[in-house]
Structures are given as structure tokens and as C-alpha cells.
GULOMI-488064 format. One record per residue: residue in one letter; y, x negated, z of N, C-alpha, C, CB in turn. Coordinates in steps of 0.02 Angstrom, whole numbers, plus 32768, in hexadecimal, padded with zeros to 4 digits. Each point is the difference from the previous one (the first is absolute). Glycine has a CB too. Example, Ala and Ser with C-alpha at 12.3 -4.5 7.8 and 13.67 -1.06 7.14 Angstrom:
<atoms>
a7EE47D6C8186803B802D8000803C7FD380007FC5805F803Es80707FB37F9E803B7FD680038037802780257FE07FC57F94
</atoms>
This chain:
<atoms>
x93511D707E73801A804B80027FC78030800180677FE27FBEx7F9F8050806F7FC780358003801980417FDC7FD07FD08073x7FFF804D7F79801180477FD97FD980378024800D7FC87F89x80138070808F7FE0803480177FF1803B7FCC80347FD98069x7F8D80377F9B7FEC80317FCB7FEA804680257FD77F9B7FADx8020809C802F7FE1802E80227FD080307FCE80657FF58057x7F70802D7FBF7FD680297FD97FF9804180217FC67FA07FD5x803E80967FFB7FF9804580157FB18008800B806F802D7FBCx7F797FDE807E7FB8800480067FDF80478007800F7F918033x8029809A7FD37FEB804F80038037802B80037F9E7FE7803Bx805980537FB68037803B80077FE6802D8029802F7FF87F97x8004802F808D7FF3803D8024802D803A7FDE7FE57FBC8072x800A80647F63802680357FD8801B8032802E7FB87FF27F9Ex801E8028808E80188035802780397FEF80367F8C802D7FECx80787F8E801F802F7FEA803380397FDA7FD97FA27FF8805Fx805B80067F5480247FDC7FDA80107FB28017802880757FE0x7F9E7F7180327FFF7FBF801C7FDD7FC77FC77FF8803E8084x80167F8F7F837FD87FC87FDD7FF57FCA803C803880147F7Ex7F847FD0807C7FE47FD28029800E7FBD7FD77FA48054803Ax80807F817FE5801A7FBD7FE87FE87FC6802A806680397FD6x7F7B7F9880087FEB7FC8801F80327FC17FEA7F8180348004x809D7FAE802E80227FBE7FED7FDD7FC18008805D8037801Cx7FA57F9A7FBB7FE57FC0800F802F7FCB7FD77F8280328014x805E7F8A7FF380297FD87FE37FD17FC87FE280658022804Ex7FBD7FAA7F907FD37FC87FDF7FEB7FD28035803A80037F91x7FE2800280AD7FE07FDB803D7FD8801E802D80537FC97FFAx7FC2808180137FD8802380247FE380367FD3803D7FE28069x7F85800F7F837FDC802A7FC87FEE8043801A7FD07F9B7FCCx802980967FF87FF2804280157FB3800280238055802F7F9Cx7F797FA5804B7FC47FFD802780017FEE80457FD77FEA7F9Fx805D7FE3806F80037FE880438027802F802E7FF67F8E7FD2x80378094801A8028803480267FD680398006806D7FDC7FD8x7F75803F7FF57FE8804780088033803080057FA27FD88034x805280557FFE80358038800D80307FE5802F7FB280607FEFx80547F6A802580307FEA8035805380087FE57F9A7FA4802Ex8068805C7F998049800C7FEA7FFA803D7FC9802A7F778013x7FB480C280057FF480387FDA8023803980197F9A7FD57FE2x809580577FF08030802D801E7FF280407FDE80597FA9801Cx7FAE80958006800A803A7FDF804380177FEA7FA58014803Ax80727FEB7F8B804180097FF2801380477FDF80007F807FF7x802B80A7802E800C804B7FE2803A7FEE7FC87FE48053807Bx80087FDC7F4F80257FF37FC68039803680037F9A7FCD7FBAx80A280278029803F80347FFC7FEF802F7FD080597FB0801Ax7FD080807FD97FF5802D7FCF804680037FD47FA38044804Ex805A7FAB7F757FC27FEF7FD77FE97FBD80088021804E7FB1x7F987F9E80457FEA7FC5800B801D7FC77FD67FA3803E8025x806F7F837FF2801C7FCF7FCA7FC37FEB7FDC80667FD48042x7FAF80087F857FD87FE37FD5800D7FBF7FE97FEE80657FEAx7FEB7F737FF680147FC27FE8801C7FCF802F800E803B7FA1x802A7FA4804280237FD08033801D8023803D80207FB77F9Fx7FF280868057801C802780427FC38003802F805B80507FC1x7F6E7FBB80287FBF800480317FF67FBF801F7FC480557FBBx80417F7380227FF27FC4801C80327FEC80347FC87FE57F9Ax8078802B805980347FF4802D7FF8802A8042804A7FE57F9Cx7FA3805980597FF3802780387FC47FED8027803680547FC5x7F947F97801E7FC47FE0802C801B7FC8801E7FA480217FBAx80787FB1802D80147FBE801380368001803D7FE87FDD7F83x80358060808A8030800A80327FD98006803E805380357FB5x7F677FE180467FD8800A803F7FD67FBA800B7FF5808B7FEDx80197F3E7FEC7FD67FC4800980187FDC803D7FEA7FF67F84x7FE17FFA80AC80117FD5803C80177FB97FF37FAE80428039x80897FB27FA5800F7FC07FE77FFF7FC88041804A803D7F98x7FD97FD88099800A7FDC803F7FB47FE98019807580498020x7F5D7FE47FDE7FBC7FF5801A7FE67FD07FDA7FEE80698027x800E7F9F7F957FE87FCB7FC980227FBD800E7FF0805A7FA4x80507FA9806E80247FBB80067FE57FDF803F806E80287FC5x7F82800080777FE67FDA80367FBA7FF37FEA804C8033805Cx7F8B7FED7F8B7FB87FED7FF880017FCD7FD77FD280668011x80527F8F7FBF7FF77FC57FCF801B7FBE8029801280507F8Dx80207FBA8099800F7FCF802B7FC87FE5802C806A80327FF9x7F78800280237FC87FE580367FC27FE17FD1801D80668067x7FDD7FAE7F637FD47FE37FD480187FB57FED7FE1807A7FD7x805E7F84801F80197FB87FEA80417FF9801D7FC47FFC7F91x804D7FDD80B280367FFF802080317FD57FD67FC38015806Dx80287FC77F5F80307FD97FD7802980297FD27FB47FA48006x803C809A7FF1802A80317FD480447FFE80177FA4804D7FECx808A7FB17FE780497FF7801280158044801C801A7FA47FA3x80238057808880158038801D805080087FE87FA37FF38067x806580467F807FD6803E7FF77FD57FF07FC680558054802Ex7F727FC87FD17FCB7FF87FCA801580207FC37FA87FFD8051x805B7FDF7F75800E801E7FC07FCD80317FE9803B7F9C7FE5x7FC680A080387FCD80357FF88018802E7FCA7FDA7FF9807Ax800B800E7F4D8011802D7FC57FD080378003802B7FA67FB6x7FF1809980597FDC803C7FFF7FFB80247FB88025800A807Ax7FA77FEF7F6B7FFB80217FBB7FC5802F800280307F9B7FC2x7FE6809F80307FD1803580077FDE800B7FC1804080328056x7F767FD97FB27FDC7FFF7FB87FCD80358010800E7F7C7FD7x7FF080B37FFB7FCB803B800B7FC87FE07FDF804B806F7FFFx7F837F7080257FCA7FDD7FE97FD3802D7FD280087FB78068x7FED80867FAD7FD080287FDD801F802E7FD07FB77FF6805Dx80857FEE7F7F801880297FC88045802680197F7E80117FD0x808D80268015803A802980117FED802780408027800B7F84x8005800180A27FF78024803B7FF4804C7FF680447FA98033x7F9380797FED7FF380427FF18038802D80117F8D7FE9800Ex8079804D7FC98039802F80067FEA8037802F802C7FE87F8Bx7FF6802480B07FEF802A80318035803B7FF57FCC7FA18052x801780937F968023803F7FE9801F801F80457FAA80187F93x80987FFC80678013802D803A7FD1803B800D80747FE27FE7x7F8C803380567FD2804280048031803C7FEE7FAB7FD08063x803D80687FA2802C80427FE78035800880317F9F80427FCBx80567FB3807B802C800D802B80367FD180047FAD80378033x803D7F877FB880357FCF7FF8803280117FC37FAD7FA88033x8030806E7F98802180177FCA8035803880127F987FDF7FBDx804F804D80658026803B801880417FEA802C7F8C80438000x80637F8B802F803F7FEC8028802B7FD47FD07FC380028077x80287FDC7F5D802D7FDC7FD9802A80347FD47FAD7F987FFFx803A80957FEB801B803B7FCF8042801E80307F7780287FC0x806B7FE9807A80308022802A80367FD980137FAD80428027x80547F7E7FE580367FCB8009802E7FFA7FBE7FAF7FBE8052x802A80517F7680207FF77FC28033803D7FF37F977FBD7FD4x804B807A803E802480457FF980397FFE80337F9580437FDBx80677F9D805F80407FF8802C80327FD87FDF7FC180068065x80297FC77F7B802E7FC67FE08028802B7FC87FA77F8F8012x802F80907FC4801C802D7FCA803E802C80187F8880037FCFx805C802A8068803780288016803E7FD5801B7FA8805B801Cx80527F73800B803A7FD4801380277FEE7FC87FC47FD3805Bx801580117F70802A7FE97FC38026803C7FDD7FA97FA17FEBx803A80978017801D803C7FDA803F8016802C7F87802C7FCAx80767FD28076803D800B802A80347FD37FFC7FBD802E8045x80327F957FA280397FD17FF6800D7FFA7FBC7FE77FC3805Fx8016806A7F7480057FF67FB9804280297FE87F787FF27FF2x807F80517FF6803680287FF07FE6804F8017802E7FA77F96x8006808080687FF780437FFF802A802A7FCE7FE17FEB8072x800C80517F72802780217FD8802B8032801F7FB17FE87FB3x80868020802F802E8035801F803E80107FC57FE47FD08089x801D80727F6E802B80167FCD80027FE27FBD8038801C805Bx7F887FD87F907FF27FDF7FC280077FBD7FF6801A805C7FE0x7FEB7F82805A80137FB77FFA7FCC7FD88038808D801D7FDBx7F6A7FA9801F7FDD7FDD802C80277FD380307FAD800A7FACx80477FF5809280227FD980377FD57FCD8020804380608015x7FD07F617FF37FE07FCD80177FF58012804E80337FAE7FA3x7F958046807B7FFB8001804A7FD37FC1801C800C80867FFAx800C7F467FEC7FDA7FBF801480247FF380477FE57FC87F7Cx80028004809F801B7FEC804B804A80027FFC7F9E7FB0801Fx8088802F7FB780447FFC8008802180467FF37FFA7F837FE0x7FEC809D7FEE802180467FF07FF38031802F7FF77FEC7F92x7FC5800D80937FF9802E803280257FF480437F9880127FC7x80767FAC804380277FF68036804D80197FFA7FAE7FA08014x806B805B7FAB804180207FED7FFF8045800C80137FB07FAEx7FB9807780387FF8804B800A7FFA8017803F7FD180017FA1x800C7FD8808E7FF48014803E80407FEF802B7F807FF27FEDx80A17FDA7FFC80457FF180288031803B80007FF77F877FDEx8017808E7FD68022803F7FF97FEB803F802080187FCF7FA3x7FA7803980567FDF803580288010800780567FA37FEB7F9Ex80547FD58072800A7FF7804C804B801280197FA47F9F7FFAx808A80437FD2804D800780128011804D7FF880217F837FD3x7FC380A47FFE800780437FF57FDC8028803F80057FE87F79x7FCB800280A37FD7801F803480327FF6803A7F807FE77FD1x80A07FE3803480217FEA80448049802880037FC27F7D8001x805880787FBE804B801880038013803E7FC9801E7F7D8027x7FAD80967FBD800B80367FD080287FF27FBB7FFA80428069x80127F7A7F9180287FF07FC27FE67FC17FE180678037802Fx7FAB7FBA7F8F7FF07FC27FE080187FC380248004803D7F9Bx7FDB7F8F8064802D7FC3801B80397FF07FDC7FA47FD18028x808B800A7FF7803E7FF07FE07FF27FD67FC6803E80088069x7FE580047F5F7FF67FDC7FC37FC5801F7FD6802C7F97803Ax7FAF80997FD57FCB80147FD7802280197FBD7FB1801E8066x802B7FC87F66801C800B7FBD7FF780447FE17FED7F8B7FF2x7FF780A2802F7FF480487FEB7FD080037FC98072801F8021x7F5E7FAD7FD37FCB80027FCC7FCA7FD58017804E80147FA3x7F787FF980407FC77FCA80027FE47FE77FC77FE6802D805Bx80117F907F997FF37FE87FC37FAF800E7FF380687FA4800Ax7F8580737FC07FC080137FE97FE07FC57FDB802580777FF9x7FA07F9180017FCA7FC27FDA802A7FED7FC07F7B80358023x809A7FFB7FB4801E7FFA7FBF80467FDF80067FBF80677FD7x80577F8B806480417FDB80118039802E7FFB7FD57F957FD6x801D80B380208036803080018013800A804B7FD8803A7F92x80607FE880778019801780427FF1804C8008805E7FA47FFFx7F75806C802C7FFC8048800A8031801880357F897FFB7FDFx809E803C80128035801280327FE6801E8042804A80157F9Ex7FCC7FE380937FF48011804380458015801F7F987FB08006x808180897FEA8047801480128007800D8051800D80377F85x7FB67FE18090800B801A804B7FB67FF28024806180687FDDx7FA57F9A80657FC37FF880277FBF80287FE180527FF28067x7FB580487F8B7FCE80297FF27FDE7FE27FBA803E80688043x7FE87F7C7F997FE87FE87FBC7FCD7FC4800E807480237FC1x7FAC7FAF80727FD87FCE801A7FBF8019802080687FC2800Fx7F99806C801A7FC48018801F7FCD80187FD5803F80178056x7FD4800B7F6B7FD680177FD17FDC7FC67FDD804A80657FF5x7FE37F6680027FDD7FBA7FE87FCA7FEE802F806B7FD17FCFx7FA6802480707FD87FEA80367FBD80298000806B7FDE8043x7F9D80647FB67FCF802C80037FCA7FF37FC480568051803Cx7FC67F9B7F837FDC7FEE7FD27FCE7FC4800A805A80347FC8x7FBE7F9880587FE17FC5801A7FCB8011802D80657FC47FF5x7FAF806C80417FC5801080307FCE80257FDD804680038062x7FC480297F677FD580297FE47FD77FD07FD2804C806B800Bx7FC17F627FDD7FD37FCC7FDD7FD47FE0802D80537FEB7FB1x7FC78005808F7FDE7FDE80317FC5802E8015806A7FBE8027x7FA780807FDB7FC48034801B7FD580027FC3804580528056x7FCE7FAE7F6C7FCD80027FC67FD77FCB8001804680367FBEx7FCC7F9180507FDF7FB980007FD5800D803E80627FAE7FC9x7FA98068806D7FD0800680317FC9802D7FEE80557FE7804Cx7FBF805A7F9C7FC980357FEC7FD97FE27FCA80458067801Cx7FD27F717FB57FCD7FE27FC97FD47FD18020804F80087FA4x7FCA7FCD80897FD97FCA80247FC680258027806B7FB0800Ex7FA3808E800D7FCB802C80257FCA80217FD1805A80198057x7FCB7FF47F717FCA80117FC27FD57FC97FEE804D804C7FCEx7FD27F7E802C7FCC7FCA7FE57FC57FEC803A80697FCA7FB0x7FB48039809A7FCF7FF380327FCF80348004804F7FC3803Bx7FC4807D7FB07FC9802E80027FCD7FF47FC5805080558038x7FCA7F967F917FD07FE87FCC7FD57FCC8015804C801D7FB3x7FD07FB480797FDF7FC880127FC7800F803A806E7FC07FDBx7F9B806E80477FDB8027802D7FBF80157FDB806B80288040x7F9E7FF47F857FC980207FDB7FD87FCF7FD9804280677FF8x7FE57F5B7FFF7FD97FD27FD37FBE7FE5801D806E7FE07FD0x7F5F801D7FFF7FBF7FE780177FE77FC47FE17FE7806D8015x803B7F7C7FC27FF27FBD7FD3803B7FD780027FB480387FAEx80397F87804880387FD17FF2802C80097FCA7FBC7FBB802Dx802A806A7F98801E800C7FC6803A803A80087F8F7FD87FC8x80548057806780308033800C803E7FEB802A7FA0804D7FF6x80537F82803980337FE2802780327FD77FD77FAE8000805Dx80357FDF7F74802C7FDA7FD48025802A7FDA7FBA7FA97FFBx803380927FEE802A80297FD28038802180217FA080127FBDx80687FE5807C803980238024803E7FCC7FFD7FAD80488054x80837FD87F92803C7FD77FEB803E802C80117FC07FC07F9Fx80798021806D803C802980118019801C7FBE80207FB98066
</atoms>
């Protein structure tokens, strides 16, 4: 049974790459040289430990090793029992820190996710909190669309809306519902404005610490 190993021979921090050389106990590193050497781009954040080993081994040319081993010894069984075991021969892999631009891009995506989450949480109105998760928003929009089309509540509308505290807030007429809807829209606008405020802070950030300090 053959075992594939790898060694990180160099790093290219500016490009977030590691240079990895694969070899085996049959096709040794000294024999292969750089014939099975790859420049692998690391994701953000860079994996570490066992996750790094698994990530690197996903780039291993297992089929090529299997073919070359069989050329060396045609008696090897088919399929060859090839065990891919990643080993960082020179100790732990180097940590390639994200660039400032990469941190900025990741934080911008985080702000967008925060805003999306806030839009699907709750909104305050008349001293109460109301849900606007996906299901609740669908219900609210359904009533709003019916009012927009016909000017009235849908048939069977209970004349109230359930708040987060499980009480029923009275909505005796269409204008009362419109006011509730306006409260939800106002919270959405506030969420958008706050996300823009955070992005303005992000534009002014000049260190990784300043970027990390930006939270919702």
C-alpha cells in the first residue's frame, strides 16, 4: 500500500498562496522534484490543522500517482489501494494573514448579512414588537397586496395582528394596518441607514483592528 505525503516548500503571502510538493513512499520527493508541485491559493480565513491537511490533499493528483505507481510496478492491484495521508513535514503550516482589502471585503459582506438578518427579525410599533421573519413578512405582504388591489382586508381577516409577546394588537380598519406596515418599512429604512453608516466607518478604517471593531 502506497502513501502520499506533501510538504509545504514555500509561501507567497502577497498572493495568499502556498507551494506544495506531493510525493509518496514509492515516488520519493528527491526523485520527483517539482513534477508534482502546485501553487495552491488559500481561502479567507486560511484553514489550519486537520482542515488545512484536508484542503491541501484535495489538490493531490491521486490518479496520476496511481498511474505512475502502476508503471513502476504493473503487479499493483487495480484499483490500487492508495492511501492519501497529508503530512506537513516541516511542522505546522504558515499562517497567511488576509490583506487589508480582503478584510474590508469580508466585513462588507458581514454588514450585508447583518442587515439581512435585521430585516427578517422584528420591528417596533405602538410600544410592541412584531415579527417580520420570512413567514410573517409573507403574511404582512399578502394582506398589504390585497388592500392594494381591493381596498379592503382579505375575507376572514381577524382585525388584529399578533405581537411577539403573543398579544393581539387591534387593527380595526385599513388605515390601522397601513400604519403597522409603515412601522415595518421604517425599521427597514433604519436598518439600511445603519448599514451605510457602518460601511462609511469601514471606508475610513486603516488597520485590521479598526475593521474588526465594526459591529452591528
